[in-house]
Residue frames as a rotation matrix with the C-alpha (Angstrom) as fourth column:
MET 1
0.612 0.121 -0.782 105.46
0.595 -0.722 0.353 4.16
-0.522 -0.681 -0.514 151.98
ASP 2
0.836 -0.306 0.456 106.94
0.177 -0.636 -0.751 7.28
0.520 0.708 -0.478 150.50
ILE 3
-0.238 -0.969 -0.071 110.36
0.607 -0.092 -0.790 8.63
0.758 -0.231 0.610 151.32
ILE 4
0.370 0.297 -0.881 110.44
0.914 -0.288 0.286 10.20
-0.168 -0.911 -0.378 154.75
LEU 5
0.463 -0.162 0.872 110.64
0.315 -0.889 -0.333 13.96
0.829 0.428 -0.360 154.52
ILE 6
-0.278 -0.711 -0.646 113.46
0.872 0.095 -0.480 14.88
0.403 -0.697 0.593 156.86
ASP 7
-0.870 -0.080 0.486 112.28
-0.033 -0.975 -0.220 18.47
0.491 -0.207 0.846 157.20
LYS 8
0.102 0.982 0.158 108.94
-0.491 -0.088 0.867 17.16
0.865 -0.166 0.473 158.57
ILE 9
0.335 -0.069 -0.940 110.54
0.624 0.763 0.167 15.10
0.705 -0.643 0.299 161.36
PRO 10
0.984 -0.024 0.178 111.08
-0.149 -0.662 0.734 16.79
0.100 -0.749 -0.655 164.75
GLN 11
0.303 -0.950 -0.079 114.77
0.303 0.175 -0.937 17.55
0.903 0.260 0.341 165.18
TYR 12
0.998 -0.062 0.008 116.79
-0.022 -0.238 0.971 17.62
-0.058 -0.969 -0.239 168.37
ASP 13
0.160 -0.986 0.047 120.38
-0.797 -0.157 -0.583 18.33
0.582 0.056 -0.811 169.20
GLU 14
-0.077 -0.249 -0.966 122.06
0.147 0.955 -0.258 15.29
0.986 -0.161 -0.037 170.67
GLU 15
-0.942 -0.332 -0.058 122.30
0.121 -0.172 -0.978 16.99
0.314 -0.928 0.202 174.10
GLU 16
-0.553 0.799 0.234 118.59
-0.832 -0.542 -0.116 17.88
0.034 -0.259 0.965 174.07
TYR 17
-0.017 0.574 -0.818 117.39
-0.516 0.696 0.499 14.40
0.857 0.431 0.284 173.26
ASP 18
-0.816 -0.220 0.535 116.11
-0.578 0.271 -0.770 12.87
0.024 -0.937 -0.348 176.47
PHE 19
0.150 0.895 -0.420 113.72
-0.767 0.373 0.522 10.07
0.624 0.243 0.742 175.67
GLU 20
0.470 0.169 0.866 112.90
-0.801 0.493 0.339 7.38
-0.370 -0.853 0.367 178.14
ASN 21
0.678 -0.202 0.707 115.11
0.075 0.975 0.207 4.26
-0.732 -0.087 0.676 178.04
LEU 22
0.815 -0.482 0.320 117.58
0.376 0.021 -0.926 5.69
0.440 0.876 0.199 175.54
GLU 23
0.705 -0.603 -0.373 121.02
0.343 -0.170 0.924 5.85
-0.620 -0.780 0.087 177.05
THR 24
-0.332 -0.878 -0.345 123.25
-0.082 -0.337 0.938 6.18
-0.940 0.340 0.040 174.01
ILE 25
0.461 0.330 -0.824 123.16
-0.843 -0.129 -0.523 6.57
-0.279 0.935 0.219 170.29
GLU 26
0.068 -0.365 0.929 123.64
-0.123 0.921 0.371 3.06
-0.990 -0.139 0.017 168.97
ASP 27
-0.899 -0.437 0.012 124.33
-0.088 0.207 0.974 1.37
-0.428 0.875 -0.225 165.66
CYS 28
-0.225 0.790 -0.570 121.73
-0.974 -0.188 0.125 1.34
-0.008 0.584 0.812 162.93
VAL 29
-0.083 0.256 0.963 119.72
-0.385 0.883 -0.268 -1.90
-0.919 -0.393 0.025 163.12
VAL 30
0.926 0.373 -0.066 119.76
-0.185 0.293 -0.938 -2.18
-0.330 0.880 0.341 159.32
CYS 31
0.688 -0.709 -0.155 123.42
-0.187 0.034 -0.982 -1.63
0.702 0.704 -0.109 158.36
PHE 32
0.789 -0.314 -0.528 124.99
0.613 0.457 0.645 -2.02
0.039 -0.832 0.553 161.85
GLU 33
-0.271 -0.827 0.492 127.10
0.636 -0.538 -0.554 1.09
0.722 0.162 0.672 161.37
SER 34
-0.225 0.141 -0.964 127.33
0.905 -0.338 -0.261 3.73
-0.362 -0.931 -0.052 164.07
ASN 35
-0.941 -0.077 0.330 125.63
0.251 -0.812 0.527 6.38
0.227 0.578 0.784 161.96
SER 36
-0.206 0.961 -0.184 122.21
0.967 0.229 0.109 6.38
0.147 -0.155 -0.977 163.58
SER 37
-0.997 -0.065 0.030 120.43
0.061 -0.990 -0.125 9.68
0.038 -0.123 0.992 163.32
ILE 38
-0.240 0.971 0.006 116.77
-0.631 -0.160 0.759 8.67
0.738 0.178 0.651 163.09
ILE 39
-0.999 -0.032 0.027 115.13
-0.040 0.580 -0.813 7.33
0.010 -0.814 -0.581 166.23
THR 40
-0.319 0.940 -0.121 111.63
0.169 0.182 0.969 5.91
0.933 0.288 -0.217 166.53
THR 41
0.130 0.472 0.872 109.29
-0.804 -0.464 0.372 6.49
0.580 -0.749 0.319 169.44
CYS 42
0.987 0.152 -0.046 110.09
-0.102 0.832 0.545 2.92
0.121 -0.533 0.837 170.52
ASN 43
0.579 -0.813 0.061 113.79
-0.582 -0.360 0.729 3.93
-0.571 -0.458 -0.682 170.63
HIS 44
0.447 -0.482 0.754 115.04
0.689 0.723 0.053 1.93
-0.570 0.496 0.655 167.68
GLN 45
0.282 -0.501 -0.818 117.80
-0.284 -0.858 0.428 3.73
-0.917 0.112 -0.384 165.82
TYR 46
0.567 -0.004 0.824 118.48
0.723 0.482 -0.495 3.98
-0.395 0.876 0.276 162.12
TYR 47
-0.646 -0.717 -0.262 120.86
0.330 -0.572 0.751 5.62
-0.689 0.399 0.605 159.72
ASN 48
-0.052 0.721 -0.691 118.84
-0.456 -0.632 -0.626 7.99
-0.888 0.283 0.362 157.55
PRO 49
-0.372 -0.069 -0.926 119.74
-0.925 0.105 0.364 6.41
0.072 0.992 -0.103 154.15
CYS 50
-0.995 -0.002 -0.099 118.91
0.006 0.996 -0.086 2.96
0.099 -0.086 -0.991 155.50
ILE 51
-0.481 0.873 -0.076 115.47
0.357 0.116 -0.927 3.86
-0.801 -0.473 -0.367 156.74
GLN 52
-0.109 0.397 -0.911 114.77
-0.747 -0.638 -0.188 5.80
-0.656 0.660 0.366 153.53
GLU 53
-0.669 -0.220 -0.710 115.60
-0.679 0.570 0.463 2.73
0.303 0.792 -0.531 151.45
TRP 54
-0.941 0.336 0.027 113.61
0.274 0.809 -0.520 0.49
-0.197 -0.482 -0.854 153.75
CYS 55
-0.327 0.872 -0.365 110.52
-0.080 -0.410 -0.909 2.69
-0.942 -0.268 0.204 153.42
LYS 56
-0.440 0.125 -0.889 110.51
-0.885 -0.226 0.407 2.26
-0.150 0.966 0.210 149.66
ARG 57
-0.543 0.150 -0.826 109.57
-0.381 0.833 0.402 -1.40
0.748 0.533 -0.395 150.07
ASP 58
-0.360 0.386 -0.849 108.03
0.728 0.686 0.004 -1.87
0.584 -0.617 -0.528 153.50
LYS 59
0.216 0.543 0.812 105.66
-0.156 -0.801 0.577 0.03
0.964 -0.252 -0.088 155.82
SER 60
0.941 0.147 -0.304 106.85
0.247 0.313 0.917 -1.64
0.230 -0.938 0.258 159.00
ARG 61
0.575 -0.775 0.261 109.88
-0.814 -0.511 0.276 -0.79
-0.080 -0.371 -0.925 161.11
PRO 62
0.137 -0.590 -0.796 112.87
-0.572 0.609 -0.550 -3.02
0.809 0.530 -0.254 160.40
TYR 63
-0.805 -0.586 0.091 113.39
-0.392 0.411 -0.823 -4.09
0.445 -0.699 -0.560 163.99
CYS 64
-0.803 0.506 0.314 110.07
-0.189 0.284 -0.940 -4.36
-0.565 -0.815 -0.133 165.82
ARG 65
-0.844 0.408 0.348 107.83
0.514 0.430 0.743 -4.50
0.153 0.806 -0.572 162.72
LYS 66
-0.056 0.813 -0.580 105.41
0.575 -0.449 -0.684 -1.85
-0.816 -0.371 -0.442 164.00
ILE 67
0.530 0.316 0.787 103.94
0.839 -0.333 -0.431 0.38
0.126 0.888 -0.441 161.30
LEU 68
-0.470 -0.814 -0.341 106.29
0.799 -0.557 0.228 3.22
-0.375 -0.166 0.912 160.47
PHE 69
0.671 0.634 0.384 104.89
0.720 -0.682 -0.133 6.75
0.177 0.365 -0.914 160.29
SER 70
-0.097 -0.732 0.674 106.84
0.414 -0.646 -0.642 9.98
0.905 0.217 0.366 159.96
ASN 71
0.316 0.281 0.906 105.27
-0.580 -0.698 0.419 11.23
0.750 -0.658 -0.058 163.19
ASN 72
0.998 -0.045 -0.049 106.90
0.066 0.677 0.733 8.27
0.000 -0.735 0.678 165.03
LEU 73
0.350 -0.926 0.140 110.40
0.869 0.265 -0.418 9.47
0.350 0.268 0.898 164.14
PHE 74
0.904 -0.217 -0.368 112.89
-0.002 -0.863 0.505 11.96
-0.427 -0.456 -0.781 165.51
LEU 75
0.617 -0.748 0.243 116.03
0.391 0.024 -0.920 13.26
0.683 0.663 0.307 163.90
ILE 76
0.703 -0.494 -0.511 119.11
0.474 -0.210 0.855 13.71
-0.530 -0.844 0.087 166.05
LYS 77
0.849 -0.460 0.260 121.38
-0.080 -0.599 -0.797 16.50
0.522 0.656 -0.545 164.86
ARG 78
0.611 -0.726 -0.316 125.04
0.731 0.362 0.579 15.98
-0.306 -0.585 0.752 165.60
ASP 79
0.619 -0.494 -0.611 127.93
-0.353 -0.870 0.345 18.42
-0.702 0.003 -0.713 165.62
């Protein structure tokens, strides 16, 4: 998979983001740091550089292993 184009991912302010079953912004499931800014439609959260690196070698999501498409991602903008 190619690098995810951030400008092509829907962006939301943290206050606007209201997806089902997502209560808080959590740690990235790749690096376990609290830098998550990319969220999948299945509510798994990733730090942008981690998911970019992951996509260079694998088409599936790191956590649930579903196929990863840019249209399954959302970017959370933080202050």
